[in-house]
Phi, psi and omega in degrees: 000118182269120183254125178270131182270123178271123180249130178242095172056033181081010168269107184267130187234134174251007180050056182267344183078009180296327183289338182274011177268157184292341182288330174277303190294340186297347184268355183253156175284082190297329178287323169306332182259355180075029174249152185228147176263132180280173183292341183280350181095349178264150176313138185292339178273003177264116171237127183057046181054024175235145186267130181275352172247019194309321178277344174247017182298141179308166176297326176300345175256018188241069181321301185300324182273333173313318184292326183280332188249033179317309188295316176297330181275347182291332185294323181260318182241077178296327182289335170281325178293333181279336171294312176302312174309307182303317187293317178304328183277322180278339176235071185294333183293311179212064181318314193291315171317301181301320169299319176292330178288312179306314181299319175300318175298317166308318181298319188290328177294312181301315175303320185280324190282331182268355179059043180280341175114141175302332173311327176274350182293144192256119169295077192306322182292317179290304173316304184277337168304311176299317173301318176298316176298319178295324182286321180297311175310312180295318178295315176303313181297321178293325182292313188292316169308312182294317174299322178288318180299313183301313178300316174305317178289323178296315183302313182297316179296322174297317167308317185291312181299317176303312184297320181284334177289313186300323176299315175295328180284323181296321183292309183302324176291322177300319177297323179300305181296328180295311179303315188290322175293322171291324175297327182282320189294315183291322176292326183288327177304305181301319184294307178299325196262006172134002168091180180257126178266000000 
């Protein structure tokens, strides 16, 4: 069976429905989010493994947005906001990616705990090694691009300095001849007008 993995800004979702189960939802203030648990133990908005309010689902159901909207989340779920804050402190290089990794580890825990099947499990090492490689390559490309722009700017300044220097030398040469010509004209004036006495 081939399972398509949905990727949202490096958060991988296999659409197992584990996050919609009461074993996950019990830790949250469901009334505040307008969510209810059905008789089957799943969110009452989950029908045939599909979220019926997906486009309008609350923030607690939006892993990728919860990270960016942590202050809004803090009002209702302070413990989750604290987790995000800790991740930001402990993984300063790429805290969002680290938060998604942690969320996916939680997904795997739920998949195992709810016996949803290994087909839904996320191979964290493989998935995030690929993401880390892509992120590293992108960072390297940006760094090289910044270095190239810096070199280009330096070269432009050097060329500009060389051009101004060449122009100044050319003007100085012209002025040298101009001074000599003026001197020769003055000498000629004195010679033709009666000489120098």
